[in-house]
N, C-alpha and C positions, 0 to 999 in steps of 0.2 A: 102583244095581245091587249085588248082593252075590253072591259065589261061594258055592257050597254046602258044600264040603269043610269049610271054616271060615267064620265069618261076616266075610268080608273084603269091604270096601267099595270098589268099583272108582269111580273118578272120571272125569268127562268132561274134556275139554280145558279147557272154561270154568270147571269147579270147581277144577282145578289152578291156573288163573290166580288164582283167590280164595285159595287156599292160598299162592301165591307172595306175595301182598300181605301176609298175616298173617306170613309168614316174613321179609319185609324189615322188618316192626316189631320182630320178635325180634332180628334182626341189628343193628338200630340200638341196641336196649337193651343188648346184649352189648358193642358198640362202646363205649358211654357207660360201662358199668361197667369194662371193661378200662382205660380211661383214667383212671378214679377209683381204681383199686387202688393202695394205697400204705400203709406203716407209719402206724398211727394211724387208719385208716379203719375204722369197724365194719361188720359185715356187714348191720345194719339200715340204715346209710347207703347201701350198695349197693342194697338192696332199694327204698329210697325213690327212688333214681335210676331204676331199671328201670321201677318203676310209673308215674313221670311220663312217661317216654318213651313207654310203651305207651299211656296214656291220651291223651296229646297227639296221638297218631296214630289216635285214634278207635277204639282196640281195648281189649279187657279182659284182664287178666292171667289166664292159664289156670289157674294153680296156686291162686290166692287162693280159699279157700273148697272146693277140691277135697278131698272126703272130710274136711273140716274143717281142711285145711292153712291156716295162719294168715297167710302171706305171699305176695308175688308172685314170688319166686325161691326156689331152693334154693342155699344158700351152704355148701359142705361144705369144711372147713379141715383139711389135713394128713391124719391118719388117718380122718376122715370121708370115706366113699365117695360117698354120695349122700343126698339128702333132708335136708340140714342146714337147720335152721330158723334165719333171720336173727336176730340179737339185738343190742341197743345194748351188751351186755357182751362180746361177742366182738369185740374190737379186734385188727386184723391186726398182726403184727409182722414185722420183717425176716426174711426166709428162709422164711416161710409158703409153702404151697401151696394154692391155692383153686380149687375147681371152682364155676362160676356156671352155673346150669341155669335157663333162662327159657323160658316159653310165652305165646303171646298168641292171642286169639280176635278174628278180624275178620270181620265179615258171616257169622258162624257157623262159620267155618273155623279151623283150628288150625295153628300153627307152633311147633316145638319144637327147641331147640338148646342146646348146652352147651360151654363152653370150660373149660380148666384153666390158670391162669397163676401165675406166681411173684411174691412181694411183695418189691420192692426186690432187693438182691443175694440170689441163691437158688442153692442147691447145683445145679451143672450136671448131677448124676446125676438129680435130680428133674425138671429141665427136659428131660432126654433121655426120661425116663419118659412124660412129657406128649407128647413129639414122637412117640414110639413109638405111643401111643394114638391120636394123630391120623392117624399114617401108616396104621394098622390101619383105622381108619374108612374113610379114602379107599380102600383096597384092597377093602373090602366093597362100598362104593358102586359101584366100577368093575366088580367082578364082576356086580352087578346090571344095570348098564348093557349089558355085554356079553351076559348072558344073555337079556335082553329083546330086543336086536336080533337075535341068532341063533336065538331061539325055543326054546332048550334049557335056559334057567336055571330053577334051582330055589332055594327059599329058603335051603337050608342051604349054598349056594355062597357067600353073603355070610358065613355064620358061619365057614366053612372058610377063607376068605381073610383074615378078621380074625385068626383064631388063627395063621395061617401067618406073617404079619408079625410078631406078638408073640413066637412060639416061635423065630423066626430072628434076633430081636435080641441084641445082645451081652449085655445084662442078663438076669438070670433073674426074670421078672415073674409075679405071680399073676394069673390070669384070674378076676375075681370070678364066681361061679356063682350062679345063681338070679335074677339081674337082666340085662337086655338091652334090646334095642330092641323096637319094637312098630309096629303099624299106627296110622295117624293120619288124621284127616279132619274129620268133624263132631263127633267125640269125640276127646280128647287121646290115649287109649288104647284101641286096637281090635286084633282079630286082624289078622295073626298075631304071636305072640311070636318075637323074632328073637334067638337065642342068639349069644353071642360065641366059640363053639367048636363044632367038630363035623365030621362028615364031609360031604363035598359030595353033590350030587345027590338031595337028600331033600326032603320037604315040597312044599307048593304050587308050581306052576309061577310064574315071574315073568312077568307080562304087563302090557300097557300099562293104565294106570288105577290100578295099585297105588301107594300111598303109604306109606312106611315112615320111621320115625325109627331111625337107626343109632347106637348109643351104647356103645362099648366102655368097660370099667371095669377098670383093672388097678392092682396094687399092687406095692410093692417087696419084698414078703415073701409071706406066705401069702395065697391066695385066699379063706380062711375070714372071715365077717363075723358081726356080730350088730347087732341093733336096740336102741337105747337105750331108756330108760324113758319118753321124750317120745313114743314111738310112731311115730316117723319117721326119726330120724337113724341111718343105717347106718354102722357103723365097722369097721375091721379088727380081728380078734381079737387079732392080735399087735402091734398098734400101728403097723405099718408104714404109710407114706404112700402115697396113692392118686391116680390121675388118671382123669378121667371127661370124655369129650368126645361130641358129638352134632351130627348134622345131619339134617334132614327132607328126604326126596328123593321125587320122584314119577317114576314110569316112563311113557315114551311109546314109540311103535312102534319108533323107532330109537335109543333111548338114555335117558338120565337128565337130570332137572333138579333140581338141589339148590336147593330153594325158600328155604332159610335162608342160603344163600351169596349175597353181593352180586353176584357174576359168574355165578350159577348152577352154579358148580363147574368153570368151564372152565380156571382156572389150573391146577388139579390133574388134571383129568380129559381136557382137550383135546377131541378129536373124538367122545369118548364122551358128551359133553353133547349132547342132542338138538338137531337143526338145526330142528326143527319146533315150537319153543316157541310155545304159542297166542298 
């Protein structure tokens, strides 16, 4: 079923269970990569680790071959914001900050999630930026959970709450424009686009059956970006470092289920996590 205002795919509880299975594969791949991140490890090494976990679980990497993308993950280091192509030549060094974005397809359904981690001893200011990005993501997810439960939620409530956390943080972070979250289901990218900033109370209503990938991207400097000549890698124009995090969530009648979080999101969201998980 699809809503008419935008081409938004609504999922049945049974389909959300399938998305949860795909999400857990993604979570396992990210766990394996997080454990492997260290000085001397290449981004190609991390890509190989993720692909093995995905395929060992009977799934297929979402990213590999997507519009010609050549790898199973996006590995974005330092000033690279998103869509970094893994390479044997890109070897991590102490103090790097890396975003690892991973997707998997299982039984026709997608999971999509990203983490940002430091390599070895990392500047605490960079780790704080990654923490703020994660806090803002959870604030957006919580807003969606409240909105679907009370029946008054709108899409930009997510955007507003993401931005509020970032703007209230002690550091002055740039919120990357032009990129954001998205609908997800039988395709990796679906309507609606989910901005990481904006006024609340606008856009489609948040209703049960919607599934969204929420993904803040912030920088230590200017929010302006550019795409490199490889046609994929997005970097900050001023060379400042960036953080990118993401979770896939599904909305049910009484809350949210974070399908790419091992606990469904309960540690961060408490009772906002639906009690009616299929």
